N, C-alpha and C positions, 0 to 999 in steps of 0.2 A: 505493498501499501504507498503509495508516494504521495496526493496530496495531505498529511496533516493537519493543514488548518483548515480545513472542511469539518477536522471531527472537536467532539470537546476534548477539555484537558481528561478526563474518567478513562475517558474510551480508551485514549492513545496509551494513557498508563495499564487501561486494561490488554491492552495487546501488546506492550513488551511484559507484561506482570509483575507489575511494580504494585507495592505499594504507599502507602504515605511514608515510611521509615525507608526508603530507598531501598535498592538492593540491600542483598545477601551479600558480605563479604565475599563467598563459595560459591555464590550464582555468580559473583559481578566475576569471578575468576578462571568458570565454566564459559563465562559470553568469551571470554578474551580470547580464549584457548582456541574457542570454535569460528569464531570471525573474525579476529584476527590485531594485530594494534591500530591504533590510528596513525597512522600515516598515511603514508602518502608513495604509491611506489611509480615506476620510468619502466621509458622503455628498455634495454638492456644492450649496452653501450658493447660497441666492439673493441676489446683488445691493441691493446699497442700492435700487437707483430703486425694481425690481422690488416692494419690502417698500413704501417709500410711496406707490404707485399702489393696493394693495394695497387701503390704509387706505381708500383711497375705497370700496371695492364694501360699501356697511353703502346701508339702506333709510332709513333719517334723516340722510342724511349725502342723499343725491342727492334726497331733501325740499327739503332745505336749500337744494344748489344752486336746483333750479329755483326757490325762494322767491328767490334772490338774482339771479338772468337776470331773474324779473315786476320786481324794484326797478328792476336797469337799464335795463331796456323802459321805466317809467315817471319814467324823468331821474332816482332817487333813485338817485346811484350811490355816497354814501356809504352807506346801508344797503348796498350791493352788496359795498362795498368790505369795510367790518367782519365782511359772512359770508365772506365768500372770508380774510379773515386768523385766523380763528382758525376754518374747516376744515385751512388749512395749517397751522397750527399741534397742531393734533392731531393730523394726517400726522406730521411731525414729528417731536412724541413716539413716535410710534406705534414709530417708525424705529429710532430710537433706542436701544427696548424691546426692541424686538428684535437689533439689530443688538449688546449685551449679552450677548445667548444665550447656549443653553450650548459650552464649546472643550471636552469630554472626548475626542475623538479628536486633540485637536492634545495633549491631556494623555496622550490613550494612550504619542501615540509619543515621547513623553520618557521612558514609564517604560521605554521600551530600556535595555539598558547604552549608556554614550554611546561604551565605545571595548572589543574586545573580543584573547585572547590565544588564535593559532591557527596549527597546523602547514602551516609552508606551505613545495615545497621540503628540509624539514628542517628548515627552522630555527621557533622562536616568533617570529611579529614582536604588534606591536600595529596593527590598525589597524581605523577606526571601526566600532562595527556594526551601522549602513547595509550597508556594505560583506562579511557576511557572507553564505554562502550553501551552501545547501549539499551536503553530502560532506566541510564546512569542520570539519576537529578544533582543537573544543577548547580551551584548557588553564583549570582552573578551580583560583579558593583564597579557601582564607577572605577573608570580604569584600565576592567577588565578584559584580553582578546576570550569570547568565544573560540573553546576546544571542538568545538564541534555543532549539529547541525538540533537545534531542536524543539517539540509546539513547548509556548509557552502557556505557564498553569499561575502560575502568579505574578503578574505588575503593581511598581510601587514605581508609577513616577518613572516605567525605565525607558532611554533611546538610547539609541545604539547607531551606528555612525558606522554605514551601511556604502559610501562612495567608492570603498574600492573592489565593492562586486555591482552596486548598482554607480554608478556616476553620481551621487545624486549629493550635493556638500552640506544636504542638511540632516542633523540627525535622523532616524526614522523612531517616533511612540510606539512602545511596543503596549497591547491589551489581549487581556486574556480571551478572550470573547470569540466563539467562531464566528469565521466568513463564511460562510449561505450560498453569496450572490458572486458574479461573476467578478465584482469590483466590492475594494473598501479603498475608499478613501480615496480613489486614482482623477486628481481633476480632470484628462486627457478622457474619460469615458471609452480607455481604448478595450476592451472588455464585456464579448455580451456575458446576460443571464445566463452563471450554471457554469462558463468556460473554465477551464484553465488561466492562474492571474499569474505575473512578471513579483520574479524575489522580490523589486520593492512594494510590492503591496500587497503580501504578506508579513502583513502586520503580529501575526499571532503568533512570528517563529524568527530565531535566529541564525545565526549561520556563520559556520569555520567560523573563522579571521576578520572578522567582524571584530567593531571595537569599543563598549558600553561605558557611556559619558552622563549616562547619567542616571540617579535609580539606582533598585533593587527589584528583583528579581528572581526565580524558579525555573525551569523549563526541566522537560523529559526527551532526552536524545534518541534522533525518532533513526542519525545517519551518522555512522563513522569513518576517515579513510576515506575510500576514492570514493562512496556511494556521495557524499557531502557535496554540497557547490561546490566548493574549490575542488576537491579530486573530479569532480566533469570534465570542470578544465582542466586540471590536469591534465587525464584522458584526451582532449581532445587538441593539448601539445601534444602528447602522445603520436597521436594519424596525421596535426599539423605540417603536411610536405615540404619542405624548402625549395625553396624556385633558384633556379638557376640564374646569375649578372646577368644581363645582355654582353658583359664581354666575358662569362665563360662560355658562355652563347657562342658566339662568336671567336670564338680563343680555339671552340676547336671544332666550329665547323671550316674554321681555316690550318687549323691542326691537320683535318682530316684529310683535305686537298693537297695542302705542302707536304706530304705521307705519300697523297699516289702521286703525286707529280714525281719526288725524289726515285721512290719506287722505279717512276717506267723512265726517268730519261736513265737511271742507276741500270737496268733491264739492258736499253739499248746501246750505252756508254761498251758494256760487256758481251753485249751480241759481238759488236763493232769491233769489239778489238781478238777479242775469238776470231773472226772472222779476217782479221787479219793477219792471222795465225800468230801472236799474241803471247806468251807461256798463259796456262790458265791461271794462274797461283801473282802473277802480272796483271794482269789483264783484273782479275779480283781486287787487286789492289789500288788498281784506276780506281775502282768503282768503288771502294774505300775511301778514299779522297775526296772520292763527290757527293758521299753518302756526309760524311763532314763536315765538308764545308757548306752541306744548303743550310743541313739542321743549324738554326739559334740554340747551341743548348745551352747560353743563361738565360734564354728571353723568359723563360719563369721566373727566375728566382729574379730579375729585372724587373718582370712585373710586379712583380712581392716589392722589393725594396719603396719601389717607384707611390705604389700602395701605400705602403707604410711611413714614410718620410710626407704623406698627404695626412696623416691618421696623426707623430708627430706636430703639423701645423694647424692642422681641425684642433683638437687637443687646448693648444695656446689661444683660441677662439672658445673656447670650455665646450669642445664636443668633445666626447671620447668616445671611437672609433671602438668596436669589441672586435667587429668582425673585418678582416682586411677587405673582401668584397664586395661591400658594401658603398666601397669609397668612390669607388665611376660608377658606379651605382645610381649615389644623389647626381652624379649629372645632366640624365638622360629621365628625374622623378619630374610625374607631368601628374599627381593628381596626393594628394597631401590628405589622407585621411584623418586630421585632427580629432580628440577627447575635449573637452569645454574646461571642466571643471580639474582645474589646477594645470592647464597645460594651457587655455586660450583667457582663462580667470585665475585669480590666485589659491584661488577656493579654501576664502576667510572672509564669512560675510563682514557685510558693514553701513551701519543703518544711512538710508537715500536723505528720506525724504519726511519729515514730517507731519504732522494734521492734528489741531489741538485748535477748538471753539469756533470755527472756519478758515478757520488760516491755515495753509500750507506753508512748510518755512522747508528747501531744498540741505540740505546737509551735508552726504558728502565723506570726504573722510574729513575733509577744514574743521572740525569740530566746531565748538558752537556758543564758543567766547560773546562771539556779538551778542546773541536772543539771552543773555545768562541772569543779565539784571530786568532783560524790554516784558520778556510775553512769564510771565506766572503760571497760563495756562501750559505753556511747556514741562517747564519748572514741575508743576505737580504727575506731570506724565511720567516725564522724567524719576520725580523720584516718586510712584507709581512699581516705573518700570524695572527700578532695584530695589527694594523690599521684596514685589513675587518674582523672587530670579533663583535659579537652585545654581548659577553659575561663579566658578572661581578659577583663582590661575590661571592655567591649561588645560583647569580638565572641566564638562562640561558640555554640553549644546554650542555652535560656533553660532543663533542667534542670543540665547540667552550671555557669551562671553559680550558679540557687537552694542550687545543694551549695556549692562558695565561700558565699556570703554567710551562707547558713547557716554556713560552719565560723568563722568571723570573727566572728558575733554572739554567736559560743559562747568565744569570747576568743580563738581559736586562727592563728598568725603565718601566716598559707597564703604567701607569698613566703620565708618561712624555711623551714619544712616541707621545700619543694618542694624548694629547693634543698640541703638536708642528702639529705635525699632524691630522688636524681638517676634519673632514670629511664632504664633504659642499655639496652629492648626493648619492643615495645608488638603486642601480636596490635587491630587496631582493630576498634573493632563492623562489623559489619556486621546486614543484617536476618536472615538466611539462621545466624549465630551465634545471633544475640542476646544478645551481649557482648560485652566489651573486658578483655583483660587489656593488664595493666602487669606491669612487670616494676624494680623498682627495687634501686640498690646502699646497702646500711644503713653510719652511719660506722662498725661495728664490722667492717667486714668482707663482713657476711652478705650475704643479694640476696632478697626479699621479693615477692611473686610478688603481686597483687593483682587479682581477678575480678570484675570488675563486668556486670550483667543481667537481662533475665529473673528473678525467683523460681525458674521453675519448671526453669528450665533450670542454674539454678547450685545451686539445691541438688540436685540431677543429681550435679556433682559433687563434692562434699564426702558426708566421711562422719565424721564431727565436728562439734561446734559449737560454742560460747563462750558459759557460760556462768555469772549470777553465782559460782553457786560454782566453776566452773575451766570443762577444756576434755571435759568428755563427747559419749558416743559421736550421732550422727546417728541416732538412732531412731523408730519408725512413731509415735510418743509427738512428736515433737517433729517430725515432717514433718507429725503430725498443727493442731499448734495454731497450726501455720506457714501450712499452708493453710488454716486457719479466720479466721486474723486479715486478708487477701490475701482472703477472698472477700466483707467488711465491707467492706475501701477497694475495693477492686469497687464495690459498690453507693453508695458515695460515689461512686464519679468519682476517684476518687485513680486515678494512677501510678503505678507502682515500680517500683522500681529496688534489689534481693537484692543484700550485698559478703558476699565471702569471702577468703582467706588463704590463703597455706603461707612460711614461711623456708624460709630453709637454708640454709648457709654457703656454695655454691658452687651454681648450675643449671649442667650442664654444656650450651655450646651451638656450635654448628659453625661460626660462625660466618661462616655466606653471608651476604651481601644480596640482597635482592629486586633486581629490577632488571625497569625496562622495556623493551620490545620498541619505545617510544619516545621522543622527550629533548625536551629544551625550555633558556627561559634563564630561570636564576633573577631574579625583578623585583628581589631586591632587591642582586645585585653582578654581575647583569649576565653572571652566565659561565655557562659551556654544562657539562650534565654531568647522569648522566643523572636518567630521571623517576624517583622514594621512592627516591633513595636517598643513607639518612640511619644515624643512626649507631646501627649494628650492628642491620636490618632483621627480626627472624621471619619464616621462614618457615612461613604460616598451620597448611597440611595438617603439616606434620613438626614445629611445634611446639604442636600439642593437646594432646598425651600428657605435657607439665607441668602440663592443668588437670583433675591427678587427683588425692585423697585431699589434702581444699581441707579449709579449717575457716571452720564458717558465723560471720561476724563479724553481722548484722542487713540488715536493710531500714527501706527512708525513701523517704515517700508526698508523693507529691506534687500540687498542685491550682494553680489559674487559680483564684482564689477572686474572686466575685462583689465586686463593685464595694457597699460599703456604704452607699450612699445608692439601691443599685436596684432593696430591695425595698419600701423606702417609697414609690417611684417609681411601680412596677408593682399597688403597693396602692390610690395617690392615681390611675390610668390607673381602675382597675377603678371607685372609686369615680365616676366618672365617666363611668360607662359604656364603657369603651374598651375590650378584648377583647386583650391582648400575649399575641402567638405566640413561638416561638423556632424560629430558622431558622440549623443548623448546619452545616457541613462534618465536626464533631470525631463523634468515636467517641457512641455510643446511649444508654451510663451514664457518661458524663462529659455528655456534654448534659441527663438527664435529674435526675444527682445535681443540676446547677447551678440548674434551672428550679425544684428541687422549696424549693433554700435560697433564691429570689429568689421565689416565691409566684405563678409562669409555670403548673405544673404541680400539680394539685390531684387529690390521692386521694378527694377524698369524690365532686369531680366526674366522675370516671371518666374523668379527662385519660386520653391514647393518646399513646403518640409513633410515624412512619414513619417507618422510614429511605427511604431517595433510592432503594435498589434495589426496596423497595415500593411507591414511590411512582410507581415504573416500569412494576408491576404493574398499580397502577392503570384504571379508565377511569375519564373523565372524570365520571363519571356515577357510579361511587364514591367519587370524589373526595367531589363535591357532599353525596353523602349522609353520609359524615364529615368535612367537615370542619369543624362545628363542634365536635366534642369531641378533637380534635387539635388539643394546643400545645405543644407540640415534635416538629419535621423534622428528623437526624440524616444526616449522609453525604451534605448532596443533593447538589448543583452549579449552577451559574447557570442551566441552564433547568429543572430544577427552582423557581427559585426562582421564575420570574418566573408561573412555571401556577400558583401555589398564587397567590400575589400578583393574581393573573386571573378563579380563582373567586374570591377572598374581593369580585373589582368587581363578579363577573355576578352577586352574589347585594343585589348594592345598597349595598354597604358602600364606605364612603371609605379607603383604606388609604394607610397610615405605613410606609415603608420604613426602618428603619435597616443602617448597615452601613459597613464602612472600609476594603473590598478591594477587586482591584481584581475579583473575581468577583463583587461585590455591585450593581458598574451597569447595566448592563445593565435590573434589578428597581426600583433608584434609580430610575432613567426611566421603568418600566413606573408604576411606585405616585406615586401620586393625589399624595403628598407623600411626597420622595426624604430620609432624613437622612445626610446624613455626618459622621463623627467628624476636625473639626478640628486636631485634636496625633497622637493616632494613626491615621489614615487617611493613603489615599492618594492622591497627588493627581486620580488618574480619577474617583474615588469623592465625593470633595468639588466635580469637574467637574461628574460627571452630577446629583447630589443638584439639589435648588430647599431647603436647607436644613442649615447645615448649622454643629455645634455645638461653640466654639472650645475646650470646657470638659468635652468630650467625659464629658459626666454625663448620663446615661443620665436623668433628674428632668428637668433643664432643659426632656424635651422637654412635662412635664406644664407649666412654667410655659411655656415658646409654646403650647399650644393653651390654657388660658387667655385668651394672647396676643387667639389666634387665633379669641376666641368672642366677646371684645371690640370686636375689629373692626368684624367683621361685621356688631353689633352699633350699632358706630358709623357702617355704612354704610349698614344697615338706617333708620335715622333720620334720616340724611344725604337718604337718596331721600323720605324721609317729607318731609324740608322742602324741597325740590325739588320734586317732583310737586304736595304741594298749594300754594307760591304757583303753577306753574303752572297750575295746575286753576282760583284764580283769575281768571288772565290769559284765560284759555280760558274760563269761564264771563261773566264783563267780555265780550268783544267778542261772543262771542252771542248775548248780553244786546242791547246797539249794533248787534248787525244784525237779530234780531228787530224788533226798533221800530224799523226803517231810522230811527239815533242817527248820530253824526256816527263815525268812527275811535277807538275812546277812544288807544290807541297808536299812536306808529309800528313800521317795524320795528325801528330804533334806540333806539327808550327799551327795547324787550323782551331786548333782545338787549343792554342797559348791566343789566338786572336781575338776565337770566340768567348772565354771563358779571365782572358783581363786584360789587353789591351780590348775592349771593346765594352765588360762591362764599366771601366772606371766613365767614359764621356756617356755611357747610356745613363747607368748613378746622376750625375752631372745635366742628364738636361733636363731628370726630372725632378730636379733643384727650382727648375725654372718658376719664374717668378707670375703672378694671374695679369690679362693684362683686359684694358678696359673694356665696355665694354659685353662680358661671360653673361650675364642677367639682362642683353639685353636684347635677346638670341634666343627661339622657342626648344623645345628640350629636345636633343637629339635620338633620332629612333632607332630603340632598340634594337629594334630587327635592320637594320645599319650594319653591312663588316663592316670591321675595322679595318681591313682591306679595302679601304674602294678600289672603283675602276678607279679612277683620279689618284690614288696615291700609287698605284701600283704600277703604271704608267712610271710616276715620277722613280718609285725605286727604281725601276727597268733601266731608265737617263742615266738614273746616278751610278746603279753596280756599273752600270758601261762603262760611263769616265771613268770611277777608279778599276776595269780590269784593261782596261785602254791601257792605264797610266801603269801600269802593272805587269803587261805583257812587255811593257818596250826598254823595264831594268833586269825581264829576267831576258831580255832576245841580251842587251849588252854584255849580262851573265853570261850566256850562253856561247860568247867568245873563246871563254875561256872556260868549261868544266860544269855539268848537268850539276853538283854540287855548290859551282855559284849561280847560278843561275837561279838554282830552287832558291838559295839566301839569295838573293837581291828580291826573288816572285817576293816574299814572305816577308823580307822587311819593306821593302815597300808599298805592298799591301798593307803594313796594319798602320806605318803611317800613316799615307791616305786614307784608313778610318777613321784615326787622329782626329786629322784633321775637319774631315768630314762633317764627327758632334761639331764646330760652332755651324756649318749647315741645318741642319736639323734641330736647332736650338727654337727656333719659329719662321714661319713664312713671309716674316719682312726679316731686309738683310742687318750683318755686320752690322754700316751704316748711322740704322734708324736703331737699331737697340740697343748695342755697347760691347766691343767687345770683352769690357771689365762689369759690364751687368751683370751676370754670371758669374762668378771666380771660382767658380768650382768644376767650369768647365774650362778653366784656364789650369790648374790644376791638374785638372787630370790626361792631360797634354801633360806636362810635366813628367806626371809619373806616368804615363803610357809608353813616353821617351827615351826610361831614366830605365825602366824593365825593359829592355825591343835593346839598349844599349849594353848591360849585358848579359842578354843572352846572344848574341851578337859577339863579344869585343871577350870576355871572361870566357879562359879556357878551361874551366869546371862546368859549364852548364855547357860550350859547343858539341858534347857529342851528345848531350841528354833531346836538345834540337838539335840536333845536328846539321850546325851550321858550318860557313864557309871562313875563311879571313876576308878583308873584303878591304880592299883599296884606299886610299884619301878622295879619286876618283871617283869611284865606284861609290862609296860613301856618297859623295856628294849628289849625284849622278842619283842614285833612289828618293834625296830630298827634293830634287826640283823637282823626279816625276810624280812626287807621293803629292804636292802644293796642288800639281795643274787642277786638279778635278778640281779641287774649293774656290778658285778661282774664279774658275769656268763656271763654278753655279754659281758664286756671288756678283756677279755679273750680273749672270742673270737677272736674277732678287733688284740686284741696283736699274736693273734698266727696266724693267717691267714699274717700279716705284715712280722715274720715274716719268713710266710715259698715262699710269695710274693722275 
């Protein structure tokens, strides 16, 4: 049975076979053995060795393995060792990255309360939360984390903050009555009678991981572990599959095509060599040289390093990237699905406006100094808001804390007032009554009754109203004015509390005390007492007649305000071609008001708002048709969020999902980019996300998008640099093969170029700063290949230039012998590619961007040249790299040949800029 909110407390206790004394210790142990611990389970993780082996499941890796085996058969064990070392290094890096991956489920386990107070054998004991079992009676106090889902048996002003599950900033008022119809206190009327209702409307239930903000209560546990609402979220996270990033998809397609082309060309060269009656082993060495020349061995590592450097830059701007693959995905984000509470807003209630005596005053967050002595009606209203208030410090309902802060800003001494007017009795707030009543003794000896609650309820008990000219009768005119004001507030998404009072010398009370059938141990003094036994507790049913003939004081409007920077961030995202969507568990009116304030909802664009219940009634086809017109989703569940993200992804969009609650975790994993809040967010959301905002600032997302676009641009330039150099190597090997010339490069030469001298300039290119106008361009198409036709032609042209200069150096060396020719070709290709790093920094010429604007490229040239010099001129390294001694004339010639391609390419860029 799942809908426990439809059952009475007695029926639920009967279903779980629990008495008023709670479970016996023996029965609890039995259930724990049968059902299991109150913990969350996750997916079975792959072992490290399995991840390591999977790193070799790549076609390019297999080609290199084959090249290494052939080198070993030919006796070239040095090349075999170098190839093997490279492959093992790449596999180790991949394994380390995988082992650092997501820890969401471990964090979800920690989300449960570490301990719980339960009633067993008639005595309250404190036990680890993992030992809680269905049927346990949970004792809840303000400040407790609920350790399991449960049906409330008793509620005494119990309020629970479920924002981590529902997205609502306001604490939910809990009561013990049965919810028999489809809706309970749902202002949106999202559900039909008798239908299932959402978590946010189940006000006679408590849920694991939520926080008790006020009051106290007793609940019978109905679900533990993976059967709780948090457990269902954990299950969805297990089932949610990660999407590959656009770069991963593009690199996979490119790698497959490159591998296929390499195998085809190697087969042709091998066949051509055999046709010319070349020995089989020598023909294989030609094929090996070509394979090593064509495969960019360092490409994977370079892409990872450039992404890592991008994460360092983002960290300086308050965006921590957990998953390196997410960096480049930011560059093509086209939709941001943003949570409202704590993301676009501050998740802090503030008093916005006050209505008293027929006058409305805007408050906001600026305080009340200007009204301290000018409006006595407002002072009386604030006075009532201080006394009828359960908030204190950082504990309590956000609205009540806002009332106290508002009074302090008006110059009131809250603690002094509460001491001078002690509370003698109260009727706690509950969702059935929609009001809270407190009784206070005045210094004069009289007693003051204050009622706080929903305006439409409080006004029904009022016969008079406090105005600037004194107390007047509450006639139809005043009621109409009050209704008009609340209608305006509702349109703006405000929450409203009304206050009324009555003063008398003595209010007769029978002195009866409310007693619970359950008993507990008070945590402060550990003495046993009756639950609910405090100073002269009023019987609700018998004392409601006191709430008659009240005087209406006024109303206070609250708002969880949007962040000051949210509006600008949304506008900047729009300029960058990014659509921002609000997805929240809050009510429709509040969501629409915030969306309009920050610029997400636009009446001119005929934007629509859809609730979770309306979304449930939509087919997937209907959702796809309306998707572009919906800017706000209200009263949604985690399942809805995943459905919305998936719908945008089906339209080919790259989706970023922001959130800070447990309810956001599955969608954060489903999205292409999951963005969590570092300060206000839960650990669950932070671990599920791929990016964390340390300043909880929505505007930081825009900066991260700009950084992501720059990282992708730098990766593309690095790929251009690597592939154009490899193309030069391929063309050189093809040339010598066709004309039956000696092999221009040994495999160890090409590995040295690809892994050492190429890596340095490629990393330097990854350090290139952002260019202006990155956010003025639309998001790139995620389906676009990273190597476009235009880029492929540029690679072919640049590779051809470098190949020509290399073959010139080769021809000079061939006049002496094959070893000298190979050394000249190796040195010329290495140096040409080092110079070529400057060409690939930008589409602009060095005259415009400056040679020293990126000092890393200069350092890469110096370091690469030094390494090349060591290989060429150190006697100890010459045998390992199979190089010959070069004369001064030969050294000068190869330097000039290496510089020639850069002169040609830069000249072309300068000419293009002049024509533009």
